[in-house]
Residue frames relative to the residue before (quaternion, step in Angstrom):
aa qw qx qy qz dx dy dz
M 1.0000 0.0000 0.0000 0.0000 0.00 0.00 0.00
N 0.2124 -0.8378 0.4927 0.1017 3.60 -0.52 1.18
K 0.7996 -0.0689 0.0542 0.5941 3.50 1.01 -0.76
D 0.7155 -0.4596 0.3066 0.4276 3.55 -1.28 0.20
P 0.4419 -0.7279 0.4372 0.2894 3.61 -0.61 1.05
A 0.5658 0.5913 -0.3817 0.4295 3.59 1.21 -0.32
E 0.6463 0.5356 -0.2989 0.4539 3.64 1.19 -0.49
Y 0.8181 0.1748 -0.1108 0.5366 3.66 1.10 -0.25
Q 0.1706 -0.7720 0.5985 0.1290 3.58 -1.16 0.19
V 0.3310 -0.7117 0.5854 0.2029 3.48 -1.21 0.71
G 0.8376 0.1961 -0.1776 0.4779 3.51 -0.91 1.01
G 0.8315 -0.1258 0.0166 0.5409 3.55 0.91 0.81
T 0.4271 -0.6757 0.5342 0.2750 3.60 -1.33 -0.31
H 0.3716 0.7873 -0.4414 0.2176 3.55 1.25 0.08
Y 0.6784 0.4016 -0.2875 0.5439 3.65 1.19 -0.26
T 0.7044 0.4586 -0.2989 0.4519 3.64 0.77 -0.93
D 0.6013 0.5583 -0.3753 0.4311 3.61 1.19 -0.29
L 0.5945 0.5795 -0.3696 0.4173 3.56 1.25 -0.32
E 0.5684 -0.5879 0.4445 0.3656 3.61 -1.17 0.48
I 0.7656 0.0887 -0.0622 0.6341 3.57 1.12 -0.71
Q 0.3492 -0.7459 0.5280 0.2073 3.59 -0.70 1.04
P 0.6301 -0.5598 0.3736 0.3873 3.62 -1.10 0.69
W 0.7078 0.4484 -0.3428 0.4248 3.67 0.77 -0.77
E 0.5560 0.5601 -0.4163 0.4514 3.64 1.21 -0.23
V 0.6209 0.5001 -0.3366 0.5011 3.65 1.05 -0.71
M 0.6697 0.4959 -0.3272 0.4455 3.62 0.79 -0.96
E 0.6484 0.5067 -0.3451 0.4513 3.62 0.89 -0.78
A 0.6764 0.4959 -0.3041 0.4517 3.61 0.97 -0.77
W 0.7337 0.4319 -0.2350 0.4689 3.59 1.03 -0.76
M 0.7029 0.4704 -0.2440 0.4745 3.54 1.12 -0.71
T 0.5316 -0.5521 0.5015 0.4013 3.62 -1.26 0.28
E 0.6736 -0.4641 0.3681 0.4421 3.56 -1.27 0.26
E 0.6584 0.5216 -0.2899 0.4588 3.59 0.95 -0.89
Q 0.6808 0.4911 -0.3104 0.4462 3.52 0.84 -0.90
F 0.6562 0.4913 -0.3345 0.4649 3.60 0.96 -0.87
A 0.6404 0.5121 -0.3521 0.4513 3.63 0.88 -0.75
G 0.6340 0.5306 -0.3178 0.4642 3.60 1.05 -0.73
F 0.6283 0.5341 -0.3187 0.4674 3.58 1.09 -0.83
L 0.6756 0.4717 -0.3085 0.4753 3.57 0.85 -0.90
L 0.6222 0.5372 -0.3461 0.4522 3.65 0.96 -0.86
G 0.6484 0.5269 -0.3034 0.4582 3.56 0.91 -0.97
C 0.6664 0.5133 -0.3041 0.4472 3.57 0.94 -0.78
V 0.6195 0.5119 -0.3247 0.4987 3.58 1.15 -0.78
L 0.6792 0.5212 -0.2946 0.4244 3.55 0.87 -0.95
K 0.6179 0.5509 -0.3137 0.4650 3.47 1.11 -0.82
R 0.6807 0.4899 -0.3012 0.4538 3.58 0.86 -0.91
L 0.6621 0.4990 -0.3015 0.4708 3.56 0.92 -0.89
A 0.6429 0.5412 -0.3245 0.4342 3.57 0.99 -0.76
R 0.7624 0.3615 -0.2006 0.4978 3.57 0.98 -0.70
Y 0.2927 0.7812 -0.5006 0.2311 3.56 1.23 0.26
N 0.7697 0.3192 -0.1890 0.5196 3.62 0.97 -0.81
A 0.2939 0.7810 -0.5077 0.2142 3.59 1.20 0.41
K 0.2961 -0.7492 0.5770 0.1350 3.47 -1.19 0.83
V 0.4561 0.6585 -0.4366 0.4095 3.55 1.13 0.82
A 0.5651 -0.6192 0.4328 0.3315 3.58 -0.93 0.95
G 0.8223 0.2166 -0.1657 0.4995 3.64 -0.82 0.93
K 0.7310 0.3665 -0.2414 0.5225 3.63 1.15 -0.09
G 0.7541 0.3935 -0.2942 0.4357 3.49 -1.19 0.58
G 0.6978 0.4959 -0.3281 0.3993 3.56 -1.33 -0.06
L 0.8345 -0.2384 0.1780 0.4638 3.48 -1.46 -0.18
V 0.6609 0.5339 -0.3355 0.4070 3.62 0.78 -0.91
D 0.6806 0.4639 -0.3171 0.4701 3.58 0.95 -0.66
L 0.5818 0.5423 -0.3702 0.4799 3.61 1.20 -0.53
L 0.6679 0.5055 -0.2976 0.4581 3.63 0.98 -0.88
K 0.6409 0.5080 -0.3178 0.4798 3.51 1.04 -0.80
A 0.6209 0.5399 -0.3247 0.4665 3.65 1.03 -0.73
Q 0.6611 0.5140 -0.2965 0.4592 3.46 0.95 -0.96
H 0.6121 0.5530 -0.3247 0.4627 3.56 1.10 -0.88
E 0.7048 0.4694 -0.2526 0.4681 3.56 0.78 -1.07
L 0.6257 0.5200 -0.3169 0.4875 3.60 1.08 -0.77
D 0.6251 0.5431 -0.3222 0.4588 3.61 0.97 -0.65
R 0.6490 0.4843 -0.2844 0.5132 3.52 1.12 -0.79
L 0.6347 0.5116 -0.3468 0.4638 3.62 0.99 -0.70
V 0.6207 0.5459 -0.3388 0.4495 3.60 1.04 -0.78
I 0.6379 0.5210 -0.3212 0.4674 3.52 0.93 -0.94
H 0.6617 0.5282 -0.2927 0.4444 3.58 0.89 -1.00
C 0.7131 0.4521 -0.2754 0.4596 3.56 0.86 -0.89
K 0.6034 0.5333 -0.3550 0.4749 3.57 1.16 -0.50
A 0.6905 0.4833 -0.2771 0.4613 3.54 1.06 -0.80
H 0.7613 0.2359 -0.1134 0.5932 3.58 1.28 -0.42
P 0.0032 -0.8624 0.5062 -0.0029 3.64 0.67 1.09
D 0.6930 0.4574 -0.2886 0.4768 3.66 1.13 -0.40
A 0.4812 0.6852 -0.4232 0.3462 3.54 1.23 -0.10
P 0.4657 -0.6750 0.4702 0.3262 3.65 -0.87 0.72
P 0.5030 -0.6229 0.4759 0.3640 3.60 -1.09 0.58
P 0.6565 -0.4881 0.3775 0.4339 3.57 -1.28 0.37
P 0.6473 -0.5513 0.3643 0.3800 3.60 -1.10 0.67
G 0.7611 0.3716 -0.2743 0.4554 3.58 -1.02 0.71
L 0.6736 0.4730 -0.3232 0.4670 3.60 1.20 -0.07
């Protein structure tokens, strides 16, 4: 993890250009467990489509996006060490 995931974006600037990023809103509105589950789901989605044969999906960009979301999940888990993991883990 090189820098705060909130300070950069993989694949454009459509989120970092916003005054408040969507995942900041989600973290404020969701429970700690729900937000961790959201981030975990994002990571799994990116990894699952790594080998996708669809234009604009898969490959290195999805690995980088997964890494970005995983970095954010690590920050969240460090900030809330006593929070339960998402269901099913």
